[in-house]
N, C-alpha and C positions, 0 to 999 in steps of 0.2 A: 504493500499499499504505500509505504514512505517513496518508494522507486517512482510509483505512478506520478504520486504528487510532484517529485521533484521535475520530472519528466514534462508533467502539465504545465509547471511553473516556468521552465527552460525555453522550451519550443518557442512562445511569442517573443521572447529577448532575444534569440538567436533569428528569429525571423526577422525582425525591427533591424537589426546591425545588417544582416545580408542584403535589406533591402536599400541600405543606404550605400552599400558598397555597389551593388548592381547599378544603383544611381550615379554615383562616382563614376564607374567603368563607362557607363554611356554616356556622360557629359565628356570624359576624357577623350573618348571615341568621336563625339561630335566635334570637339574643338580641333582634333587632330587630321580632320578630314574637311574641316572648314564647312561643316552642316549648319548653318545655323537655325535652321527648320528644325531639326531633331534635338539641338541646343535649347532652343525655344521652349520645348515640352517640357522642361523643366523651371523655366521662369513662373515666378510669383506674379498676380496681376498688374503690379508695377513693380520696374526693375530700375535698381540705379547701375549705369551703364558709364563706364570711365575709358575712354580711350586716350593715352597721355596725358595730356591735360584740359580735354574736355569731358568735362564729369556733368552728367544729366540725369533726370529721373525721367523713366517711360513706362506708358503702357506697354504690356506685354507685347501686343503687335508691333507697334512702334520700335521697340526695343529689339525685336527680330531683324527688323530692316536695319537698324544701325548695326547691328553685328553682321548683317549679311554685306552690308556697305564693308564694314573693316576687313571681311574675309575677301571681298573679290580686290581690295588693294593690297590684302597682303596674304597671297595664298598660303595657308598652313599645310607645311610636309610632316611634322610631328608635335606629340605635347607629351611631356613625360611630367607625372606628379613630382613634386620632392618634397613635400609638406602636407599632411593632412592634421585634423584635431577636430576635437569637438567640446562644447561648452559644458561645465560641470553638472547639468541638469539634463545633459543630452538634447536641449530643445533645439540648438544649431551646431553646424557643422562650417568647418572651412577647410580649403584645400587651396594649395600653392603649386603652381608647375612652371615650366619653362614650354614655349612654344615656338618651335623652328617654322619661319614664313620666309617667302622671296624676299622680303625687305629686312629681314633680320630676324634675331630671337628676341620675344618678348616674353615678360614675368607676367603671367597670369593668376590674379588671384579671385577666387570663388567663396561668396558667402551664403550660406543657404540655411534657412529657418523650419522649421515644422509649422506646415499650415493644413488645417483641414486634413489630419493624420498623415500627411505626407511632405517629403522635403521638396522644398523650392527653393530656386535661385532667387535673391533679394538683392545681391549686390555683384558686380562682373567687371575686373577691371585689367586693362591690357597696357603694360607699361614698357616702353621701349629698353632693351638694355644696353 
């Protein structure tokens, strides 16, 4: 009976961690391939997008277009996660990585928060290295 309760309590927490990892993997693939539409699936209803020194908050559809424009001018060839972490309460997560593009290397910062029981991107930054 104790083993059953242990498994019953453990499975939901494992499923939550796996879904976060799957999100980060999908987000990494979308950035690496320059697929703004796939990346946009993980955007919150409003997203803060920063490309170099230009920083603004956009509605989801507009944010996807801004990222599309950025990817069209700076075609990504790869993205590698360098660091990731979560807040104490596990209600937010971040990832920092390097994106290699035709125009150089960019440091990418992704900030995600739990909204309506799923992880969504609230902030995305591209800084030229």
